[in-house]
NUGU-733197 format. One record per residue (C-alpha): residue number from 0; x, y, z. Coordinates in steps of 0.25 Angstrom, whole numbers. Example, Ala and Ser with C-alpha at 12.3 -4.5 7.8 and 13.67 -1.06 7.14 Angstrom:
  pos     px     py     pz
    0     49    -18     31
    1     55     -4     29
//
This chain:
  pos     px     py     pz
    0    -31     47   -128
    1    -19     55   -126
    2    -19     66   -115
    3    -15     80   -118
    4     -2     84   -111
    5     -8     94   -103
    6    -20     85    -98
    7    -10     74    -96
    8     -2     83    -87
    9    -15     87    -79
   10    -18     72    -78
   11     -4     69    -72
   12     -5     80    -62
   13    -18     76    -57
   14    -13     62    -56
   15     -1     67    -48
   16    -10     75    -39
   17    -19     62    -36
   18     -7     54    -33
   19     -1     64    -24
   20    -15     66    -17
   21    -17     51    -15
   22     -2     50    -10
   23     -4     61      1
   24    -17     54      5
   25    -11     40      6
   26      1     45     14
   27     -9     50     24
   28    -17     38     24
   29     -6     28     26
   30      1     37     36
   31    -11     40     45
   32    -18     26     43
   33     -6     16     43
   34      8     22     46
   35      4     30     58
   36     -2     18     66
   37     11     12     69
   38     16     25     75
   39      4     28     84
   40      2     14     88
   41     11     15    100
   42      4     28    105
   43    -10     22    103
   44     -6      9    111
   45      0     18    122
   46    -13     26    123
   47    -22     14    123
   48    -13      6    132
   49    -11     -6    122
   50      0    -12    115
   51      6     -7    102
   52      4    -21     97
   53    -11    -20     99
   54    -11     -7     90
   55     -4    -14     79
   56    -12    -26     80
   57    -25    -18     78
   58    -17    -11     66
   59    -15    -24     60
   60    -29    -28     61
   61    -33    -15     55
   62    -24    -17     43
   63    -30    -31     41
   64    -44    -24     41
   65    -39    -14     31
   66    -35    -26     22
   67    -48    -32     22
   68    -55    -18     19
   69    -46    -17      7
   70    -55    -28      0
   71    -68    -19      0
   72    -60     -6     -1
   73    -55     -9    -16
   74    -69    -12    -20
   75    -74      1    -14
   76    -64      9    -21
   77    -68      2    -34
   78    -82      5    -32
   79    -82     20    -26
   80    -68     24    -30
   81    -55     24    -22
   82    -56     39    -20
   83    -69     39    -13
   84    -65     27     -4
   85    -52     34      0
   86    -59     46      4
   87    -69     39     13
   88    -57     31     19
   89    -49     43     21
   90    -61     48     30
   91    -62     35     37
   92    -47     35     40
   93    -48     49     46
   94    -60     44     55
   95    -52     32     59
   96    -40     40     63
   97    -48     50     70
   98    -55     38     78
   99    -41     33     81
  100    -37     46     86
  101    -49     47     96
  102    -49     32     99
  103    -53     30    114
  104    -48     16    115
  105    -40      6    107
  106    -52     -1    101
  107    -56     13     94
  108    -42     15     90
  109    -42      1     83
  110    -55      3     76
  111    -49     16     71
  112    -37      9     66
  113    -46     -1     59
  114    -53     11     52
  115    -40     17     48
  116    -35      4     41
  117    -48      1     35
  118    -48     15     29
  119    -34     13     24
  120    -39      2     15
  121    -46     13      7
  122    -34     23      8
  123    -21     16      6
  124    -13     13     -7
  125    -23      4    -13
  126    -34     14    -12
  127    -26     25    -18
  128    -22     15    -29
  129    -36     13    -33
  130    -39     28    -33
  131    -27     30    -43
  132    -32     18    -52
  133    -46     23    -52
  134    -41     37    -56
  135    -32     33    -67
  136    -28     18    -69
  137    -18     20    -80
  138     -9     29    -71
  139    -12     23    -58
  140      0     14    -57
  141     10     27    -58
  142      1     34    -48
  143      1     22    -38
  144     16     22    -39
  145     17     37    -36
  146      6     36    -25
  147     14     25    -17
  148     27     34    -18
  149     20     45    -11
  150     13     36     -1
  151     26     29      2
  152     30     41     11
  153     18     39     21
  154     25     31     31
  155     37     40     30
  156     28     52     33
  157     19     46     44
  158     27     37     52
  159     36     49     57
  160     25     59     56
  161     16     51     66
  162     28     49     75
  163     30     64     75
  164     16     67     77
  165     15     58     89
  166     26     67     96
  167     16     79     96
  168      2     72     95
  169     -5     60    101
  170     -8     48     93
  171    -22     52     93
  172    -19     66     87
  173    -10     60     77
  174    -21     51     72
  175    -31     63     72
  176    -22     71     64
  177    -20     59     54
  178    -36     58     53
  179    -36     73     49
  180    -25     70     38
  181    -34     59     32
  182    -46     69     32
  183    -39     82     28
  184    -28     77     19
  185    -29     63     14
  186    -44     64     11
  187    -43     76      3
  188    -31     70     -5
  189    -39     58     -8
  190    -51     66    -12
  191    -42     74    -21
  192    -36     62    -28
  193    -49     56    -30
  194    -56     68    -36
  195    -44     73    -45
  196    -47     68    -59
  197    -37     68    -70
  198    -42     74    -84
  199    -48     64    -93
  200    -49     55    -81
  201    -62     48    -86
  202    -56     45   -100
  203    -43     40    -94
  204    -50     31    -84
  205    -58     25    -95
  206    -46     22   -103
  207    -39     16    -90
  208    -50      7    -87
  209    -49      1   -100
  210    -33      0   -100
  211    -30     -3    -86
  212    -42    -12    -83
  213    -39    -21    -95
  214    -25    -25    -91
  215    -28    -38    -86
  216    -40    -46    -83
  217    -42    -47    -67
  218    -41    -61    -63
  219    -42    -67    -49
  220    -29    -74    -50
  221    -21    -62    -53
  222    -28    -54    -41
  223    -25    -66    -32
  224    -10    -66    -36
  225     -9    -50    -35
  226    -16    -50    -21
  227     -8    -62    -16
  228      5    -55    -21
  229      2    -42    -14
  230     -3    -49     -1
  231     10    -56      0
  232     18    -44     -2
  233     10    -36      8
  234     11    -47     18
  235     27    -46     17
  236     27    -31     17
  237     18    -31     30
  238     27    -41     37
  239     40    -35     33
  240     36    -20     36
  241     29    -24     49
  242     41    -31     54
  243     52    -23     47
  244     60    -19     59
  245     59    -32     66
  246     63    -39     53
  247     76    -31     52
  248     79    -32     67
  249     77    -47     66
  250     88    -48     55
  251     98    -41     64
  252     97    -27     61
  253     91    -22     74
  254     88     -7     75
  255     95     -5     61
  256     82    -11     55
  257     74      1     58
  258     84     10     49
  259     84      0     38
  260     68     -1     38
  261     68     14     35
  262     73     10     20
  263     59      4     17
  264     51     17     15
  265     62     24      6
  266     62     11     -2
  267     47     11     -5
  268     48     25    -10
  269     60     23    -18
  270     54     11    -26
  271     41     19    -28
  272     50     30    -34
  273     54     20    -45
  274     41     12    -46
  275     36     21    -57
  276     48     18    -66
  277     47      3    -62
  278     32      2    -65
  279     35      7    -79
  280     45     -5    -82
  281     37    -15    -74
  282     22    -19    -73
  283     15    -19    -60
  284     16    -34    -58
  285     31    -34    -60
  286     32    -22    -51
  287     24    -30    -41
  288     33    -42    -42
  289     45    -34    -40
  290     39    -28    -27
  291     37    -43    -22
  292     50    -47    -26
  293     57    -36    -19
  294     48    -39     -7
  295     53    -54     -7
  296     67    -50     -9
  297     67    -40      2
  298     61    -50     12
  299     71    -61      8
  300     83    -51     10
  301     79    -47     24
  302     77    -62     27
  303     92    -64     24
  304     97    -50     29
  305    102    -54     43
  306    109    -43     49
  307    111    -36     35
  308    108    -21     35
  309    109    -22     20
  310    100    -34     18
  311     90    -27     27
  312     91    -14     19
  313     89    -21      6
  314     76    -28     13
  315     70    -15     17
  316     73     -8      3
  317     67    -19     -5
  318     55    -20      4
  319     53     -5      2
  320     54     -7    -13
  321     44    -19    -13
  322     34    -11     -4
  323     35      1    -13
  324     32     -7    -26
  325     22    -15    -19
  326     13     -3    -15
  327     13      1    -30
  328     10    -13    -35
  329     -2    -15    -26
  330     -9     -4    -34
  331     -2     -6    -48
  332     -3    -21    -50
  333    -18    -23    -48
  334    -20    -12    -58
  335    -11    -18    -68
  336    -16    -32    -67
  337    -31    -29    -65
  338    -34    -15    -70
  339    -42     -4    -65
  340    -56    -11    -64
  341    -58    -16    -50
  342    -44    -11    -45
  343    -49     -6    -31
  344    -55    -20    -28
  345    -43    -28    -32
  346    -33    -19    -25
  347    -42    -19    -13
  348    -42    -35    -14
  349    -27    -35    -15
  350    -25    -25     -4
  351    -35    -32      6
  352    -27    -46      5
  353    -13    -40      6
  354    -17    -31     18
  355    -24    -43     25
  356    -11    -51     23
  357     -2    -40     27
  358     -9    -38     40
  359     -4    -52     45
  360     10    -51     40
  361     17    -44     52
  362     11    -55     61
  363     15    -66     51
  364     30    -61     51
  365     30    -59     66
  366     25    -73     69
  367     34    -80     59
  368     46    -72     64
  369     43    -75     78
  370     41    -90     76
  371     51    -93     64
  372     60    -81     63
  373     62    -69     54
  374     68    -77     43
  375     56    -86     41
  376     47    -74     42
  377     54    -67     31
  378     55    -79     23
  379     40    -80     23
  380     39    -66     19
  381     49    -69      7
  382     40    -80      3
  383     28    -71      3
  384     35    -61     -5
  385     39    -72    -16
  386     25    -77    -16
  387     20    -62    -19
  388     30    -62    -31
  389     24    -75    -36
  390     10    -70    -35
  391     14    -58    -44
  392     22    -66    -53
  393     10    -75    -56
  394      2    -63    -60
  395     12    -60    -71
  396     12    -74    -77
  397     -3    -76    -77
  398     -8    -73    -91
  399    -15    -59    -93
  400    -30    -59    -95
  401    -36    -56   -109
  402    -38    -41   -105
  403    -23    -40   -103
  404    -20    -47   -116
  405    -29    -38   -123
  406    -23    -26   -117
  407     -9    -30   -120
  408    -12    -33   -134
  409    -18    -19   -135
  410     -6    -13   -130
  411      3    -21   -139
  412     -5    -16   -151
  413     -3     -2   -147
//
């Protein structure tokens, strides 16, 4: 059924409003629940008379708990709708931040930290992807690209913002302010995105369920391969980003490594600007393979870039390109392969495994680097990168299911 031009314009405008609202909420979610922790950690440690390492160890365990929570989170989003679970999680995030702000000892602060990260399992990228797919599956891929482009500015905004606020406020006041941001800004934005329906939404969703849900029969082997691929790439990202400055220092760049690492953020944004045109030429699986190849090449480059500013710069830029594409592919690939039905459950499963693996990556890299050297540690990450490429390539060479063949035949006949 063709949509009239005026109605189509209304639908496009409502879609843009939804993506913009979700983008604003995600910027606040990531900034207040994730990026601010590294900035306030030193102040919290000084206040409670403990080491910074203890705060970061608690943060790592909290991230692991978030990964485990991703397993049931996806099923809950399928059952009750991502919009509803995101709104509840936004309240839980605000309460956790509030508890952290008034914490009277380190145990209470750590419990609040766990609450923040468990809430994040219902708020970060994957939750927003589910909401977009549930709202309109056919247009979800483009909306996912736009969303990641917007949210890419979260670290750029909240790292300096938190540092500036700490010059005039205590860390407790900063966290209390961020709790208010979740309640009074992020929650209404999520509610707006959830409640705004496009014209003829019911007819479109019925059509989308048929078209998107029948692209390929969901098979366990494909799900294992996709989960393995994303888990390996996230493991490499976590190791490299967690040790970015030490890695660049270890290859002989010293203080110059901090300046070069600043190329990472702009590289992510730049590749996302081109992702829309790339996605029109390449399928989601091929875009995912490209992301994994870029990650493997980037890691190989830094392993060979001894004392080379150019080599280190290429490493950071390629790593940014790979990370920018990866965040898009985590939402687009499961939709492309398995369809809309059960999307939340599958993306929750993938997210749970990849975050669980990622929580051990910084320790793995640090241990290997200490006992065997930087080159050996980087070589192990290169191997992980190429194994992820292999996993995604195996998905492409496996024969499509009957549903996929029927869909392809129908498209060819049209």
